[in-house]
Backbone as a ProteinNet text record, in pm:
[ID]
protein_1_A
[PRIMARY]
MSSIDKEFFLKYPEPIYEGGIQAMDMIIFEKRTVRRE
[TERTIARY]
1001.9	869.3	863.1	722.4	671.1	616.9	466.6	393.4	306.1	273	171.8	44.2	-55.2	-178	-213.8	-212.1	-266.4	-393.8	-415.2	-531.2	-651.4	-556.9	-666	-736.9	-669.6	-771.4	-834.7	-857.9	-931.3	-1085.7	-1099.5	-1219.5	-1275.5	-1228.5	-1280.5	-1428.1	-1512.1	-1609.9	-1547.6	-1494.3	-1441.3	-1266.1	-1217.7	-1071.1	-991.3	-874.8	-802.5	-619.2	-627.8	-519.2	-446	-303.2	-186.5	-117.3	-117.5	26.7	5.6	-143.6	-151.4	-177	-176.1	-137.2	-206.6	-338.9	-406.9	-349.1	-394.2	-377.6	-422.2	-318.3	-393.3	-343.7	-189.2	-183.4	-139.1	-136.5	-121	21.9	103.1	256.9	258.7	298.8	278.3	433.3	433.3	640.7	599.5	723.9	695.2	857.8	864	937.8	943	1095.4	1110.4	1181.5	1160.7	1209.3	1260.7	1398.6	1471.1	1407.5	1344.9	1343.7	1455.3	1440.7	1604.5	1567.9	1602.4	1565.1	1669.1
225.5	337.6	405.9	388	489.4	591.9	546.3	660.4	654.5	736.6	670.1	751.1	666.8	707.7	709.1	890.2	860.1	804.2	748.6	737.1	622.6	577.9	468.2	358.5	315.3	234.7	257.8	396.3	412.5	459.7	451.1	454	349.6	235.7	108.7	91.3	-12.4	52	-66.9	-167.3	-229.9	-176.6	-184.3	-122.6	-292.6	-246.2	-368.7	-351.7	-510.2	-458	-574.7	-572.1	-641.2	-679.4	-772.3	-764.2	-662	-618.8	-598	-395.6	-357.1	-210.1	-203.2	-109.2	-78.7	-9.2	-88.5	21.7	107.8	192.2	339	349.9	376.1	403.3	344	319	245.2	282.2	177	222.7	134.9	220.2	185.1	146.5	-0.1	-25	-9.3	6.1	2.3	-112.2	-174.1	-284.4	-251	-197	-182.6	-292	-386.9	-522.7	-463.8	-528.3	-517.3	-636.4	-619.1	-693.3	-741.9	-870.1	-932.1	-957.4	-997.7	-983.3	-1099
-401.9	-334.7	-432	-493.2	-603	-555.4	-407	-373.4	-258.2	-193.9	-94.1	-99.5	-106.3	-93.5	97.8	127.7	288	317.1	380.6	459.2	367.4	293.8	160	261.3	333.1	453.5	538.6	580.8	628.5	594.5	467.5	362.8	390.6	422.5	440.4	539.6	472.8	629.5	781.7	737.2	891.5	886.2	1006.4	997.4	972	864.2	906.1	982.6	1027.9	1139.2	1083.5	1111	1055.2	1182.9	1221.1	1345.3	1462.5	1470	1606.7	1520.5	1410.7	1391.9	1273.5	1271.9	1197.5	1084.4	910.4	834.8	824.3	737.9	696.3	601	563	439.9	339.9	183.4	128.2	49.8	48.2	25	-155.7	-265.2	-391.5	-413.3	-459.7	-509.3	-670.9	-717.6	-861.8	-880.6	-975.5	-1007.5	-1139.8	-1204.3	-1349.2	-1403	-1484	-1506.3	-1671.7	-1699.4	-1817.4	-1966	-2081	-2150.5	-2276.1	-2224.5	-2319.1	-2445.9	-2532.4	-2665.6	-2724.1
[MASK]
+++++++++++++++++++++++++++++++++++++

């Protein structure tokens, strides 16, 4: 997990629900890759 953008989805004009739970914060993941030559 790289960071969390608090209340990101609360700025949308309509609420977003996933599995009956309202989306509020955006969780940002980061994956580092290894370049093979």
